[in-house]
RODRENDREN-314664 format. One record per atom (N, C-alpha, C): residue number from 1; residue in one letter; atom name; y, z, x. Coordinates in steps of 0.1 Angstrom, whole numbers, padded with zeros to 4 digits, m for minus. Layout:
BEGIN
+-----+---+----+-------+-------+-------+
:   k : r :  a :    py :    pz :    px :
+-----+---+----+-------+-------+-------+
: NUM : A : CA :     Y :     Z :     X :
...
+-----+---+----+-------+-------+-------+
***
This chain:
BEGIN
+-----+---+----+-------+-------+-------+
:   k : r :  a :    py :    pz :    px :
+-----+---+----+-------+-------+-------+
:   1 : M :  N :  0573 : m0268 :  0951 :
:   1 : M : CA :  0578 : m0255 :  0954 :
:   1 : M :  C :  0580 : m0253 :  0969 :
:   2 : A :  N :  0591 : m0246 :  0972 :
:   2 : A : CA :  0595 : m0245 :  0986 :
:   2 : A :  C :  0590 : m0231 :  0992 :
:   3 : R :  N :  0587 : m0230 :  1004 :
:   3 : R : CA :  0585 : m0217 :  1011 :
:   3 : R :  C :  0599 : m0213 :  1016 :
:   4 : L :  N :  0603 : m0201 :  1011 :
:   4 : L : CA :  0617 : m0196 :  1013 :
:   4 : L :  C :  0617 : m0183 :  1020 :
:   5 : V :  N :  0629 : m0181 :  1027 :
:   5 : V : CA :  0631 : m0168 :  1033 :
:   5 : V :  C :  0644 : m0163 :  1027 :
:   6 : A :  N :  0642 : m0150 :  1022 :
:   6 : A : CA :  0654 : m0143 :  1017 :
:   6 : A :  C :  0658 : m0133 :  1027 :
:   7 : L :  N :  0671 : m0133 :  1031 :
:   7 : L : CA :  0676 : m0122 :  1041 :
:   7 : L :  C :  0686 : m0114 :  1033 :
:   8 : L :  N :  0682 : m0101 :  1031 :
:   8 : L : CA :  0690 : m0093 :  1023 :
:   8 : L :  C :  0700 : m0085 :  1032 :
:   9 : R :  N :  0712 : m0085 :  1028 :
:   9 : R : CA :  0723 : m0079 :  1036 :
:   9 : R :  C :  0725 : m0065 :  1034 :
:  10 : G :  N :  0724 : m0057 :  1044 :
:  10 : G : CA :  0729 : m0044 :  1043 :
:  10 : G :  C :  0721 : m0033 :  1036 :
:  11 : I :  N :  0707 : m0035 :  1035 :
:  11 : I : CA :  0699 : m0026 :  1030 :
:  11 : I :  C :  0691 : m0018 :  1041 :
:  12 : N :  N :  0687 : m0006 :  1037 :
:  12 : N : CA :  0679 :  0003 :  1046 :
:  12 : N :  C :  0686 :  0006 :  1058 :
:  13 : L :  N :  0699 :  0006 :  1059 :
:  13 : L : CA :  0707 :  0009 :  1071 :
:  13 : L :  C :  0712 :  0024 :  1069 :
:  14 : G :  N :  0713 :  0029 :  1058 :
:  14 : G : CA :  0716 :  0042 :  1056 :
:  14 : G :  C :  0709 :  0048 :  1043 :
:  15 : S :  N :  0712 :  0060 :  1040 :
:  15 : S : CA :  0704 :  0066 :  1029 :
:  15 : S :  C :  0708 :  0062 :  1016 :
:  16 : K :  N :  0720 :  0056 :  1013 :
:  16 : K : CA :  0724 :  0052 :  1000 :
:  16 : K :  C :  0720 :  0039 :  0996 :
:  17 : R :  N :  0716 :  0029 :  1005 :
:  17 : R : CA :  0711 :  0017 :  1002 :
:  17 : R :  C :  0697 :  0014 :  1005 :
:  18 : R :  N :  0688 :  0024 :  1000 :
:  18 : R : CA :  0674 :  0022 :  1004 :
:  18 : R :  C :  0667 :  0013 :  0994 :
:  19 : V :  N :  0659 :  0005 :  0999 :
:  19 : V : CA :  0650 : m0003 :  0990 :
:  19 : V :  C :  0636 : m0003 :  0997 :
:  20 : A :  N :  0626 :  0002 :  0990 :
:  20 : A : CA :  0613 :  0001 :  0994 :
:  20 : A :  C :  0607 : m0013 :  0994 :
:  21 : M :  N :  0600 : m0017 :  1004 :
:  21 : M : CA :  0596 : m0031 :  1005 :
:  21 : M :  C :  0585 : m0033 :  0994 :
:  22 : A :  N :  0577 : m0024 :  0990 :
:  22 : A : CA :  0568 : m0026 :  0979 :
:  22 : A :  C :  0575 : m0029 :  0966 :
:  23 : D :  N :  0587 : m0022 :  0964 :
:  23 : D : CA :  0595 : m0025 :  0952 :
:  23 : D :  C :  0601 : m0038 :  0953 :
:  24 : L :  N :  0605 : m0042 :  0965 :
:  24 : L : CA :  0611 : m0055 :  0966 :
:  24 : L :  C :  0601 : m0067 :  0964 :
:  25 : R :  N :  0589 : m0065 :  0969 :
:  25 : R : CA :  0579 : m0075 :  0966 :
:  25 : R :  C :  0575 : m0075 :  0952 :
:  26 : A :  N :  0575 : m0065 :  0945 :
:  26 : A : CA :  0571 : m0063 :  0931 :
:  26 : A :  C :  0582 : m0071 :  0922 :
:  27 : L :  N :  0595 : m0069 :  0926 :
:  27 : L : CA :  0606 : m0076 :  0919 :
:  27 : L :  C :  0606 : m0091 :  0921 :
:  28 : F :  N :  0602 : m0096 :  0933 :
:  28 : F : CA :  0601 : m0110 :  0936 :
:  28 : F :  C :  0590 : m0115 :  0926 :
:  29 : E :  N :  0578 : m0109 :  0926 :
:  29 : E : CA :  0567 : m0113 :  0918 :
:  29 : E :  C :  0571 : m0113 :  0903 :
:  30 : E :  N :  0578 : m0103 :  0899 :
:  30 : E : CA :  0582 : m0103 :  0885 :
:  30 : E :  C :  0591 : m0115 :  0881 :
:  31 : L :  N :  0599 : m0119 :  0891 :
:  31 : L : CA :  0608 : m0132 :  0889 :
:  31 : L :  C :  0600 : m0144 :  0889 :
:  32 : G :  N :  0586 : m0143 :  0891 :
:  32 : G : CA :  0579 : m0156 :  0892 :
:  32 : G :  C :  0576 : m0162 :  0906 :
:  33 : Y :  N :  0581 : m0156 :  0916 :
:  33 : Y : CA :  0578 : m0160 :  0929 :
:  33 : Y :  C :  0564 : m0157 :  0933 :
:  34 : T :  N :  0558 : m0165 :  0941 :
:  34 : T : CA :  0544 : m0163 :  0946 :
:  34 : T :  C :  0544 : m0161 :  0961 :
:  35 : E :  N :  0532 : m0157 :  0966 :
:  35 : E : CA :  0529 : m0155 :  0980 :
:  35 : E :  C :  0541 : m0148 :  0987 :
:  36 : V :  N :  0544 : m0136 :  0980 :
:  36 : V : CA :  0555 : m0128 :  0985 :
:  36 : V :  C :  0550 : m0119 :  0996 :
:  37 : R :  N :  0558 : m0119 :  1007 :
:  37 : R : CA :  0555 : m0108 :  1017 :
:  37 : R :  C :  0569 : m0104 :  1023 :
:  38 : T :  N :  0569 : m0092 :  1026 :
:  38 : T : CA :  0582 : m0086 :  1034 :
:  38 : T :  C :  0578 : m0085 :  1048 :
:  39 : V :  N :  0589 : m0087 :  1056 :
:  39 : V : CA :  0588 : m0086 :  1071 :
:  39 : V :  C :  0597 : m0075 :  1075 :
:  40 : L :  N :  0591 : m0065 :  1082 :
:  40 : L : CA :  0599 : m0053 :  1086 :
:  40 : L :  C :  0605 : m0045 :  1074 :
:  41 : Q :  N :  0614 : m0036 :  1077 :
:  41 : Q : CA :  0620 : m0028 :  1066 :
:  41 : Q :  C :  0634 : m0031 :  1064 :
:  42 : S :  N :  0640 : m0042 :  1070 :
:  42 : S : CA :  0653 : m0044 :  1069 :
:  42 : S :  C :  0658 : m0056 :  1060 :
:  43 : G :  N :  0649 : m0058 :  1049 :
:  43 : G : CA :  0652 : m0067 :  1039 :
:  43 : G :  C :  0650 : m0082 :  1041 :
:  44 : N :  N :  0638 : m0084 :  1045 :
:  44 : N : CA :  0634 : m0098 :  1047 :
:  44 : N :  C :  0622 : m0102 :  1039 :
:  45 : A :  N :  0623 : m0112 :  1031 :
:  45 : A : CA :  0612 : m0115 :  1022 :
:  45 : A :  C :  0609 : m0130 :  1024 :
:  46 : V :  N :  0596 : m0133 :  1025 :
:  46 : V : CA :  0592 : m0147 :  1025 :
:  46 : V :  C :  0584 : m0149 :  1013 :
:  47 : F :  N :  0587 : m0161 :  1006 :
:  47 : F : CA :  0580 : m0163 :  0993 :
:  47 : F :  C :  0580 : m0178 :  0989 :
:  48 : T :  N :  0573 : m0181 :  0979 :
:  48 : T : CA :  0572 : m0195 :  0974 :
:  48 : T :  C :  0579 : m0195 :  0960 :
:  49 : G :  N :  0587 : m0206 :  0959 :
:  49 : G : CA :  0593 : m0208 :  0946 :
:  49 : G :  C :  0603 : m0219 :  0947 :
:  50 : P :  N :  0610 : m0222 :  0936 :
:  50 : P : CA :  0621 : m0232 :  0936 :
:  50 : P :  C :  0633 : m0226 :  0942 :
:  51 : K :  N :  0640 : m0234 :  0950 :
:  51 : K : CA :  0651 : m0230 :  0958 :
:  51 : K :  C :  0664 : m0229 :  0948 :
:  52 : A :  N :  0664 : m0239 :  0939 :
:  52 : A : CA :  0676 : m0240 :  0929 :
:  52 : A :  C :  0678 : m0226 :  0923 :
:  53 : K :  N :  0691 : m0222 :  0924 :
:  53 : K : CA :  0695 : m0210 :  0917 :
:  53 : K :  C :  0688 : m0197 :  0922 :
:  54 : A :  N :  0680 : m0198 :  0932 :
:  54 : A : CA :  0673 : m0186 :  0936 :
:  54 : A :  C :  0682 : m0175 :  0941 :
:  55 : R :  N :  0692 : m0178 :  0948 :
:  55 : R : CA :  0701 : m0168 :  0953 :
:  55 : R :  C :  0707 : m0161 :  0943 :
:  56 : A :  N :  0713 : m0167 :  0933 :
:  56 : A : CA :  0720 : m0160 :  0921 :
:  56 : A :  C :  0710 : m0153 :  0914 :
:  57 : K :  N :  0698 : m0158 :  0911 :
:  57 : K : CA :  0688 : m0151 :  0904 :
:  57 : K :  C :  0684 : m0138 :  0911 :
:  58 : L :  N :  0682 : m0139 :  0924 :
:  58 : L : CA :  0678 : m0127 :  0932 :
:  58 : L :  C :  0690 : m0116 :  0933 :
:  59 : E :  N :  0701 : m0121 :  0935 :
:  59 : E : CA :  0713 : m0111 :  0936 :
:  59 : E :  C :  0714 : m0104 :  0922 :
:  60 : K :  N :  0713 : m0111 :  0912 :
:  60 : K : CA :  0714 : m0104 :  0899 :
:  60 : K :  C :  0704 : m0095 :  0896 :
:  61 : A :  N :  0691 : m0099 :  0899 :
:  61 : A : CA :  0679 : m0090 :  0897 :
:  61 : A :  C :  0679 : m0078 :  0906 :
:  62 : L :  N :  0684 : m0080 :  0919 :
:  62 : L : CA :  0684 : m0068 :  0928 :
:  62 : L :  C :  0695 : m0059 :  0923 :
:  63 : A :  N :  0706 : m0062 :  0919 :
:  63 : A : CA :  0717 : m0053 :  0914 :
:  63 : A :  C :  0712 : m0045 :  0902 :
:  64 : E :  N :  0705 : m0053 :  0893 :
:  64 : E : CA :  0700 : m0046 :  0881 :
:  64 : E :  C :  0690 : m0036 :  0885 :
:  65 : R :  N :  0680 : m0039 :  0893 :
:  65 : R : CA :  0669 : m0031 :  0896 :
:  65 : R :  C :  0673 : m0019 :  0905 :
:  66 : F :  N :  0682 : m0021 :  0916 :
:  66 : F : CA :  0684 : m0011 :  0924 :
:  66 : F :  C :  0698 : m0004 :  0924 :
:  67 : G :  N :  0706 : m0009 :  0914 :
:  67 : G : CA :  0719 : m0003 :  0912 :
:  67 : G :  C :  0731 : m0005 :  0921 :
:  68 : F :  N :  0730 : m0014 :  0930 :
:  68 : F : CA :  0741 : m0018 :  0939 :
:  68 : F :  C :  0738 : m0033 :  0942 :
:  69 : D :  N :  0751 : m0039 :  0946 :
:  69 : D : CA :  0750 : m0054 :  0950 :
:  69 : D :  C :  0744 : m0055 :  0963 :
:  70 : I :  N :  0736 : m0065 :  0964 :
:  70 : I : CA :  0729 : m0069 :  0976 :
:  70 : I :  C :  0731 : m0084 :  0978 :
:  71 : D :  N :  0738 : m0088 :  0988 :
:  71 : D : CA :  0740 : m0102 :  0991 :
:  71 : D :  C :  0727 : m0108 :  0997 :
:  72 : V :  N :  0724 : m0120 :  0993 :
:  72 : V : CA :  0712 : m0127 :  0998 :
:  72 : V :  C :  0717 : m0140 :  1005 :
:  73 : I :  N :  0710 : m0142 :  1016 :
:  73 : I : CA :  0711 : m0155 :  1023 :
:  73 : I :  C :  0697 : m0161 :  1022 :
:  74 : L :  N :  0697 : m0173 :  1019 :
:  74 : L : CA :  0684 : m0181 :  1017 :
:  74 : L :  C :  0683 : m0191 :  1028 :
:  75 : R :  N :  0670 : m0194 :  1032 :
:  75 : R : CA :  0668 : m0205 :  1040 :
:  75 : R :  C :  0653 : m0209 :  1037 :
:  76 : T :  N :  0651 : m0222 :  1038 :
:  76 : T : CA :  0637 : m0227 :  1037 :
:  76 : T :  C :  0630 : m0224 :  1050 :
:  77 : M :  N :  0617 : m0225 :  1051 :
:  77 : M : CA :  0610 : m0222 :  1063 :
:  77 : M :  C :  0614 : m0234 :  1073 :
:  78 : E :  N :  0616 : m0246 :  1067 :
:  78 : E : CA :  0620 : m0258 :  1076 :
:  78 : E :  C :  0633 : m0254 :  1083 :
:  79 : E :  N :  0642 : m0249 :  1074 :
:  79 : E : CA :  0655 : m0246 :  1080 :
:  79 : E :  C :  0654 : m0235 :  1091 :
:  80 : L :  N :  0645 : m0225 :  1089 :
:  80 : L : CA :  0644 : m0214 :  1099 :
:  80 : L :  C :  0637 : m0220 :  1112 :
:  81 : H :  N :  0628 : m0230 :  1110 :
:  81 : H : CA :  0624 : m0236 :  1123 :
:  81 : H :  C :  0635 : m0244 :  1129 :
:  82 : E :  N :  0644 : m0250 :  1122 :
:  82 : E : CA :  0654 : m0257 :  1129 :
:  82 : E :  C :  0663 : m0248 :  1136 :
:  83 : V :  N :  0665 : m0236 :  1131 :
:  83 : V : CA :  0674 : m0226 :  1137 :
:  83 : V :  C :  0668 : m0222 :  1151 :
:  84 : V :  N :  0655 : m0220 :  1151 :
:  84 : V : CA :  0648 : m0216 :  1163 :
:  84 : V :  C :  0648 : m0228 :  1174 :
:  85 : D :  N :  0645 : m0240 :  1168 :
:  85 : D : CA :  0646 : m0253 :  1177 :
:  85 : D :  C :  0660 : m0255 :  1183 :
:  86 : A :  N :  0670 : m0251 :  1176 :
:  86 : A : CA :  0684 : m0254 :  1180 :
:  86 : A :  C :  0688 : m0243 :  1191 :
:  87 : D :  N :  0680 : m0233 :  1194 :
:  87 : D : CA :  0683 : m0222 :  1203 :
:  87 : D :  C :  0692 : m0226 :  1215 :
:  88 : P :  N :  0705 : m0222 :  1215 :
:  88 : P : CA :  0713 : m0226 :  1226 :
:  88 : P :  C :  0712 : m0217 :  1239 :
:  89 : F :  N :  0706 : m0205 :  1238 :
:  89 : F : CA :  0706 : m0197 :  1249 :
:  89 : F :  C :  0692 : m0192 :  1254 :
:  90 : G :  N :  0682 : m0199 :  1249 :
:  90 : G : CA :  0668 : m0195 :  1253 :
:  90 : G :  C :  0665 : m0193 :  1267 :
:  91 : A :  N :  0670 : m0201 :  1276 :
:  91 : A : CA :  0668 : m0200 :  1290 :
:  91 : A :  C :  0674 : m0188 :  1296 :
:  92 : D :  N :  0685 : m0183 :  1290 :
:  92 : D : CA :  0692 : m0172 :  1294 :
:  92 : D :  C :  0689 : m0158 :  1289 :
:  93 : V :  N :  0681 : m0158 :  1278 :
:  93 : V : CA :  0678 : m0145 :  1271 :
:  93 : V :  C :  0667 : m0139 :  1278 :
:  94 : T :  N :  0670 : m0126 :  1281 :
:  94 : T : CA :  0660 : m0117 :  1288 :
:  94 : T :  C :  0654 : m0107 :  1278 :
:  95 : D :  N :  0661 : m0105 :  1267 :
:  95 : D : CA :  0656 : m0095 :  1257 :
:  95 : D :  C :  0660 : m0100 :  1243 :
:  96 : A :  N :  0649 : m0104 :  1236 :
:  96 : A : CA :  0650 : m0109 :  1223 :
:  96 : A :  C :  0657 : m0100 :  1213 :
:  97 : T :  N :  0656 : m0087 :  1215 :
:  97 : T : CA :  0663 : m0077 :  1206 :
:  97 : T :  C :  0678 : m0077 :  1208 :
:  98 : R :  N :  0683 : m0084 :  1219 :
:  98 : R : CA :  0697 : m0083 :  1221 :
:  98 : R :  C :  0703 : m0098 :  1219 :
:  99 : Y :  N :  0695 : m0106 :  1213 :
:  99 : Y : CA :  0699 : m0119 :  1210 :
:  99 : Y :  C :  0699 : m0121 :  1195 :
: 100 : F :  N :  0711 : m0125 :  1189 :
: 100 : F : CA :  0712 : m0124 :  1174 :
: 100 : F :  C :  0715 : m0138 :  1168 :
: 101 : V :  N :  0711 : m0139 :  1156 :
: 101 : V : CA :  0715 : m0150 :  1147 :
: 101 : V :  C :  0723 : m0145 :  1136 :
: 102 : V :  N :  0734 : m0150 :  1134 :
: 102 : V : CA :  0743 : m0145 :  1122 :
: 102 : V :  C :  0741 : m0157 :  1112 :
: 103 : F :  N :  0734 : m0153 :  1101 :
: 103 : F : CA :  0731 : m0163 :  1091 :
: 103 : F :  C :  0743 : m0163 :  1081 :
: 104 : L :  N :  0749 : m0174 :  1078 :
: 104 : L : CA :  0761 : m0175 :  1069 :
: 104 : L :  C :  0757 : m0182 :  1057 :
: 105 : D :  N :  0763 : m0180 :  1046 :
: 105 : D : CA :  0760 : m0186 :  1034 :
: 105 : D :  C :  0766 : m0200 :  1032 :
: 106 : A :  N :  0774 : m0204 :  1042 :
: 106 : A : CA :  0780 : m0217 :  1041 :
: 106 : A :  C :  0785 : m0219 :  1056 :
: 107 : A :  N :  0788 : m0232 :  1059 :
: 107 : A : CA :  0794 : m0235 :  1072 :
: 107 : A :  C :  0806 : m0227 :  1075 :
: 108 : P :  N :  0807 : m0222 :  1087 :
: 108 : P : CA :  0818 : m0213 :  1090 :
: 108 : P :  C :  0832 : m0220 :  1089 :
: 109 : D :  N :  0842 : m0213 :  1085 :
: 109 : D : CA :  0856 : m0218 :  1084 :
: 109 : D :  C :  0860 : m0223 :  1099 :
: 110 : A :  N :  0863 : m0235 :  1100 :
: 110 : A : CA :  0866 : m0241 :  1113 :
: 110 : A :  C :  0877 : m0234 :  1121 :
: 111 : K :  N :  0887 : m0230 :  1115 :
: 111 : K : CA :  0898 : m0223 :  1121 :
: 111 : K :  C :  0894 : m0209 :  1126 :
: 112 : A :  N :  0887 : m0202 :  1118 :
: 112 : A : CA :  0882 : m0190 :  1122 :
: 112 : A :  C :  0871 : m0190 :  1133 :
: 113 : L :  N :  0863 : m0200 :  1132 :
: 113 : L : CA :  0853 : m0202 :  1143 :
: 113 : L :  C :  0859 : m0206 :  1156 :
: 114 : R :  N :  0869 : m0215 :  1155 :
: 114 : R : CA :  0876 : m0218 :  1167 :
: 114 : R :  C :  0883 : m0206 :  1175 :
: 115 : A :  N :  0888 : m0198 :  1166 :
: 115 : A : CA :  0895 : m0186 :  1172 :
: 115 : A :  C :  0885 : m0177 :  1179 :
: 116 : I :  N :  0873 : m0177 :  1175 :
: 116 : I : CA :  0863 : m0168 :  1181 :
: 116 : I :  C :  0857 : m0176 :  1193 :
: 117 : T :  N :  0853 : m0188 :  1192 :
: 117 : T : CA :  0847 : m0196 :  1203 :
: 117 : T :  C :  0857 : m0198 :  1215 :
: 118 : E :  N :  0870 : m0198 :  1212 :
: 118 : E : CA :  0880 : m0199 :  1223 :
: 118 : E :  C :  0882 : m0187 :  1232 :
: 119 : Q :  N :  0876 : m0176 :  1227 :
: 119 : Q : CA :  0878 : m0162 :  1234 :
: 119 : Q :  C :  0867 : m0160 :  1244 :
: 120 : D :  N :  0870 : m0153 :  1254 :
: 120 : D : CA :  0860 : m0149 :  1264 :
: 120 : D :  C :  0855 : m0134 :  1261 :
: 121 : F :  N :  0842 : m0134 :  1257 :
: 121 : F : CA :  0836 : m0121 :  1253 :
: 121 : F :  C :  0827 : m0116 :  1264 :
: 122 : S :  N :  0828 : m0121 :  1276 :
: 122 : S : CA :  0818 : m0118 :  1286 :
: 122 : S :  C :  0815 : m0103 :  1287 :
: 123 : P :  N :  0802 : m0101 :  1289 :
: 123 : P : CA :  0791 : m0109 :  1292 :
: 123 : P :  C :  0784 : m0116 :  1279 :
: 124 : D :  N :  0790 : m0112 :  1268 :
: 124 : D : CA :  0785 : m0118 :  1255 :
: 124 : D :  C :  0788 : m0133 :  1254 :
: 125 : R :  N :  0780 : m0140 :  1247 :
: 125 : R : CA :  0783 : m0155 :  1245 :
: 125 : R :  C :  0779 : m0158 :  1231 :
: 126 : V :  N :  0786 : m0168 :  1225 :
: 126 : V : CA :  0783 : m0172 :  1212 :
: 126 : V :  C :  0783 : m0188 :  1211 :
: 127 : A :  N :  0775 : m0193 :  1202 :
: 127 : A : CA :  0774 : m0207 :  1199 :
: 127 : A :  C :  0772 : m0208 :  1185 :
: 128 : A :  N :  0778 : m0220 :  1180 :
: 128 : A : CA :  0777 : m0223 :  1165 :
: 128 : A :  C :  0767 : m0234 :  1163 :
: 129 : G :  N :  0759 : m0233 :  1152 :
: 129 : G : CA :  0750 : m0244 :  1148 :
: 129 : G :  C :  0748 : m0244 :  1133 :
: 130 : G :  N :  0756 : m0252 :  1127 :
: 130 : G : CA :  0755 : m0254 :  1112 :
: 130 : G :  C :  0759 : m0241 :  1105 :
: 131 : R :  N :  0750 : m0235 :  1098 :
: 131 : R : CA :  0754 : m0223 :  1090 :
: 131 : R :  C :  0748 : m0210 :  1097 :
: 132 : E :  N :  0747 : m0212 :  1110 :
: 132 : E : CA :  0742 : m0200 :  1119 :
: 132 : E :  C :  0752 : m0200 :  1131 :
: 133 : L :  N :  0752 : m0188 :  1136 :
: 133 : L : CA :  0759 : m0185 :  1148 :
: 133 : L :  C :  0749 : m0177 :  1157 :
: 134 : Y :  N :  0749 : m0181 :  1170 :
: 134 : Y : CA :  0740 : m0175 :  1179 :
: 134 : Y :  C :  0748 : m0165 :  1189 :
: 135 : A :  N :  0744 : m0154 :  1189 :
: 135 : A : CA :  0751 : m0144 :  1198 :
: 135 : A :  C :  0742 : m0137 :  1208 :
: 136 : W :  N :  0745 : m0140 :  1220 :
: 136 : W : CA :  0737 : m0134 :  1232 :
: 136 : W :  C :  0745 : m0122 :  1237 :
: 137 : C :  N :  0740 : m0110 :  1234 :
: 137 : C : CA :  0747 : m0098 :  1239 :
: 137 : C :  C :  0738 : m0090 :  1248 :
: 138 : P :  N :  0739 : m0093 :  1261 :
: 138 : P : CA :  0729 : m0087 :  1270 :
: 138 : P :  C :  0730 : m0072 :  1271 :
: 139 : D :  N :  0741 : m0066 :  1268 :
: 139 : D : CA :  0743 : m0052 :  1268 :
: 139 : D :  C :  0740 : m0045 :  1254 :
: 140 : G :  N :  0736 : m0054 :  1244 :
: 140 : G : CA :  0733 : m0049 :  1230 :
: 140 : G :  C :  0744 : m0051 :  1221 :
: 141 : M :  N :  0741 : m0048 :  1209 :
: 141 : M : CA :  0751 : m0050 :  1198 :
: 141 : M :  C :  0762 : m0040 :  1197 :
: 142 : Q :  N :  0757 : m0027 :  1199 :
: 142 : Q : CA :  0767 : m0016 :  1198 :
: 142 : Q :  C :  0778 : m0016 :  1208 :
: 143 : G :  N :  0790 : m0017 :  1205 :
: 143 : G : CA :  0801 : m0017 :  1214 :
: 143 : G :  C :  0805 : m0032 :  1218 :
: 144 : S :  N :  0798 : m0042 :  1212 :
: 144 : S : CA :  0801 : m0056 :  1215 :
: 144 : S :  C :  0813 : m0060 :  1208 :
: 145 : R :  N :  0823 : m0064 :  1216 :
: 145 : R : CA :  0836 : m0071 :  1210 :
: 145 : R :  C :  0832 : m0083 :  1203 :
: 146 : L :  N :  0823 : m0091 :  1207 :
: 146 : L : CA :  0819 : m0103 :  1200 :
: 146 : L :  C :  0813 : m0100 :  1187 :
: 147 : M :  N :  0805 : m0090 :  1186 :
: 147 : M : CA :  0798 : m0087 :  1172 :
: 147 : M :  C :  0808 : m0081 :  1163 :
: 148 : R :  N :  0818 : m0074 :  1168 :
: 148 : R : CA :  0828 : m0069 :  1159 :
: 148 : R :  C :  0837 : m0080 :  1154 :
: 149 : E :  N :  0840 : m0090 :  1163 :
: 149 : E : CA :  0847 : m0101 :  1158 :
: 149 : E :  C :  0839 : m0110 :  1147 :
: 150 : L :  N :  0827 : m0111 :  1150 :
: 150 : L : CA :  0818 : m0119 :  1140 :
: 150 : L :  C :  0817 : m0112 :  1127 :
: 151 : G :  N :  0820 : m0099 :  1127 :
: 151 : G : CA :  0818 : m0091 :  1115 :
: 151 : G :  C :  0831 : m0092 :  1106 :
: 152 : K :  N :  0842 : m0097 :  1111 :
: 152 : K : CA :  0854 : m0097 :  1104 :
: 152 : K :  C :  0853 : m0107 :  1092 :
: 153 : P :  N :  0861 : m0104 :  1081 :
: 153 : P : CA :  0861 : m0114 :  1070 :
: 153 : P :  C :  0868 : m0127 :  1074 :
: 154 : G :  N :  0864 : m0137 :  1067 :
: 154 : G : CA :  0871 : m0151 :  1070 :
: 154 : G :  C :  0863 : m0161 :  1076 :
: 155 : L :  N :  0852 : m0157 :  1082 :
: 155 : L : CA :  0843 : m0167 :  1089 :
: 155 : L :  C :  0835 : m0174 :  1078 :
: 156 : A :  N :  0830 : m0167 :  1069 :
: 156 : A : CA :  0823 : m0173 :  1058 :
: 156 : A :  C :  0822 : m0162 :  1046 :
: 157 : G :  N :  0817 : m0166 :  1035 :
: 157 : G : CA :  0817 : m0157 :  1024 :
: 157 : G :  C :  0807 : m0145 :  1027 :
: 158 : T :  N :  0795 : m0148 :  1030 :
: 158 : T : CA :  0785 : m0137 :  1033 :
: 158 : T :  C :  0778 : m0141 :  1046 :
: 159 : A :  N :  0776 : m0130 :  1054 :
: 159 : A : CA :  0768 : m0132 :  1065 :
: 159 : A :  C :  0759 : m0120 :  1068 :
: 160 : T :  N :  0747 : m0122 :  1074 :
: 160 : T : CA :  0738 : m0112 :  1077 :
: 160 : T :  C :  0732 : m0115 :  1091 :
: 161 : V :  N :  0729 : m0105 :  1098 :
: 161 : V : CA :  0724 : m0107 :  1112 :
: 161 : V :  C :  0710 : m0103 :  1114 :
: 162 : R :  N :  0702 : m0111 :  1122 :
: 162 : R : CA :  0689 : m0108 :  1125 :
: 162 : R :  C :  0686 : m0110 :  1141 :
: 163 : N :  N :  0680 : m0102 :  1147 :
: 163 : N : CA :  0678 : m0104 :  1161 :
: 163 : N :  C :  0666 : m0115 :  1163 :
: 164 : W :  N :  0666 : m0120 :  1175 :
: 164 : W : CA :  0656 : m0131 :  1177 :
: 164 : W :  C :  0642 : m0127 :  1174 :
: 165 : S :  N :  0638 : m0115 :  1178 :
: 165 : S : CA :  0625 : m0111 :  1175 :
: 165 : S :  C :  0621 : m0112 :  1161 :
: 166 : T :  N :  0630 : m0107 :  1152 :
: 166 : T : CA :  0628 : m0108 :  1137 :
: 166 : T :  C :  0629 : m0122 :  1132 :
: 167 : V :  N :  0637 : m0130 :  1137 :
: 167 : V : CA :  0637 : m0144 :  1133 :
: 167 : V :  C :  0624 : m0151 :  1136 :
: 168 : N :  N :  0618 : m0148 :  1147 :
: 168 : N : CA :  0604 : m0154 :  1150 :
: 168 : N :  C :  0594 : m0147 :  1143 :
: 169 : K :  N :  0595 : m0134 :  1140 :
: 169 : K : CA :  0584 : m0128 :  1130 :
: 169 : K :  C :  0584 : m0135 :  1117 :
: 170 : L :  N :  0596 : m0139 :  1112 :
: 170 : L : CA :  0597 : m0145 :  1099 :
: 170 : L :  C :  0589 : m0159 :  1099 :
: 171 : L :  N :  0588 : m0165 :  1110 :
: 171 : L : CA :  0581 : m0178 :  1111 :
: 171 : L :  C :  0566 : m0176 :  1112 :
: 172 : E :  N :  0562 : m0164 :  1116 :
: 172 : E : CA :  0547 : m0162 :  1118 :
: 172 : E :  C :  0539 : m0162 :  1105 :
+-----+---+----+-------+-------+-------+
***
């Protein structure tokens, strides 16, 4: 059994897509997962169970329980450690809440990624690493041209963003 992290996309950002963390934990347990805990209110769950088919199983159960589609990005704890170990901007980051990891469901489309990495988004910076993109936005996410570009379709099927503080809380 693997220790897994589920990153749920787009919940608890507005009044229409609310999911109580206690309800989320209960659903995971009903699905047979163990050692379930949620981190913050933004749709992060750490749990133990088989990784095979977990994403599809979770997305189906979430839609049935909560009445709307919720995309899930899965990582093992080992993969999450690798994300932190690969940190390309660590020495430059002065505020972990303005440093973001974009978790993708697959490796990014090479052409779409090249179109982004060849642009100058100063003072924002981006680096790619496997199924993650690292975005250092010293002035924050709101109003960032880089973050708008990363949010456009075509880079990958599904993406969800967590700031560096949250990524590290998931490892604790």
